[in-house]
Structure formats: C-alpha cells, structure tokens
C-alpha positions as CSV (number, residue, x, y, z in Angstrom):
1,M,-24.5,-39.1,22.3
2,A,-27.7,-39.0,25.0
3,T,-27.7,-37.6,28.7
4,S,-29.3,-39.2,31.8
5,D,-29.3,-37.8,34.4
6,S,-26.1,-35.7,34.8
7,T,-24.3,-38.5,33.3
8,T,-23.4,-38.3,29.5
9,I,-23.2,-42.1,27.5
10,F,-21.2,-41.9,24.5
11,A,-22.3,-44.4,21.8
12,G,-19.5,-46.2,19.9
13,E,-16.0,-46.5,20.6
14,D,-14.6,-47.4,23.9
15,V,-11.4,-45.2,23.6
16,I,-9.8,-47.3,26.4
17,N,-10.1,-50.9,25.1
18,R,-8.8,-48.9,21.4
19,L,-5.7,-47.8,23.6
20,A,-4.7,-50.8,25.9
21,G,-5.7,-52.8,22.2
22,I,-9.2,-54.9,24.6
23,T,-10.7,-57.1,22.4
24,A,-15.3,-57.2,23.0
25,D,-14.3,-61.1,23.0
26,S,-11.5,-60.9,25.0
27,R,-11.9,-62.3,29.1
28,L,-10.8,-58.5,29.6
29,G,-13.5,-57.0,27.3
30,Q,-15.8,-59.0,28.4
31,L,-15.2,-58.1,32.0
32,R,-15.7,-54.7,31.1
33,A,-19.0,-55.4,29.5
34,Q,-19.8,-56.5,32.5
35,R,-19.1,-53.1,33.9
36,P,-21.1,-50.4,31.5
37,E,-21.3,-47.8,34.1
38,I,-17.3,-48.3,34.9
39,V,-16.8,-47.6,30.8
40,R,-19.4,-44.6,30.5
41,Y,-17.5,-42.6,33.3
42,A,-13.8,-43.6,31.6
43,E,-15.0,-42.3,28.3
44,G,-16.6,-39.4,29.6
45,S,-13.5,-38.3,31.5
46,Y,-11.9,-39.3,28.2
47,R,-14.4,-37.1,26.3
48,A,-14.7,-34.1,29.2
49,L,-10.6,-33.6,29.2
50,L,-9.4,-34.0,25.5
51,E,-12.8,-33.8,23.3
52,P,-15.0,-31.2,24.8
53,A,-17.0,-29.5,23.6
54,D,-16.4,-26.5,25.5
55,L,-12.9,-25.8,25.5
56,A,-13.1,-23.8,28.7
57,G,-10.3,-21.6,28.1
58,V,-7.4,-25.1,27.7
59,S,-6.2,-25.0,23.7
60,R,-6.3,-28.0,21.5
61,I,-2.4,-27.9,22.5
62,E,-2.3,-28.4,26.0
63,R,-4.9,-30.9,26.1
64,E,-2.4,-32.8,23.3
65,L,0.4,-32.3,25.9
66,I,-2.1,-33.6,28.7
67,Q,-2.5,-37.0,26.9
68,L,1.3,-36.9,26.1
69,C,2.1,-36.6,29.5
70,F,-0.5,-39.6,30.5
71,R,1.0,-41.7,27.4
72,R,4.3,-41.4,28.6
73,Y,3.3,-42.3,32.3
74,M,1.7,-45.5,31.1
75,G,4.0,-46.7,29.2
76,P,4.0,-47.9,25.8
77,A,1.2,-49.8,26.5
78,F,-0.5,-46.5,25.8
79,A,1.4,-45.6,22.7
80,A,-0.6,-43.4,19.7
81,P,-2.4,-45.2,18.1
82,A,-1.7,-46.1,14.2
83,D,-4.6,-44.6,12.6
C-alpha cells in the first residue's frame, strides 16, 4: 500500500470486481480500468469502512453487519463470495 497526497492507493485485488464477478478482460472490466481513480476511491471506501487500520471504536461485528446490510440491499449479485 502506497500513499499519494491524502489518497491511499491499494495494490492487488479490486473488491468490487470480485464481488460483482467482473473479470479484467470483460467489457465492464475494461471500462473500469479506464477510470483508475474511481476504482481507487471505491476500494479506499471499502477498506476504510470494512477493513481499517484503526478501528475507531467500531467493532468488527458492527462492520460485518454493515456489510451484510449492504449485500441484502444490493441483492443476489453481492452475495457472500465462496472463498
């Protein structure tokens, strides 16, 4: 993980692509790759909310409940990944 100004840049997995089943070679994957800042900000939001370095008084259980509510709201496309 590297930082640029106040923006954190994450190397590796794109959580949105994984959860939505978007492959890098698909049309949508190629479109997302054209906007790396959008991918970076979305990934940063995910990390800040669900996997922060500083828990800031919000427990892991509370964060997982937020994630569960999001998945229920978004429907079957965002069901828990089969790891």
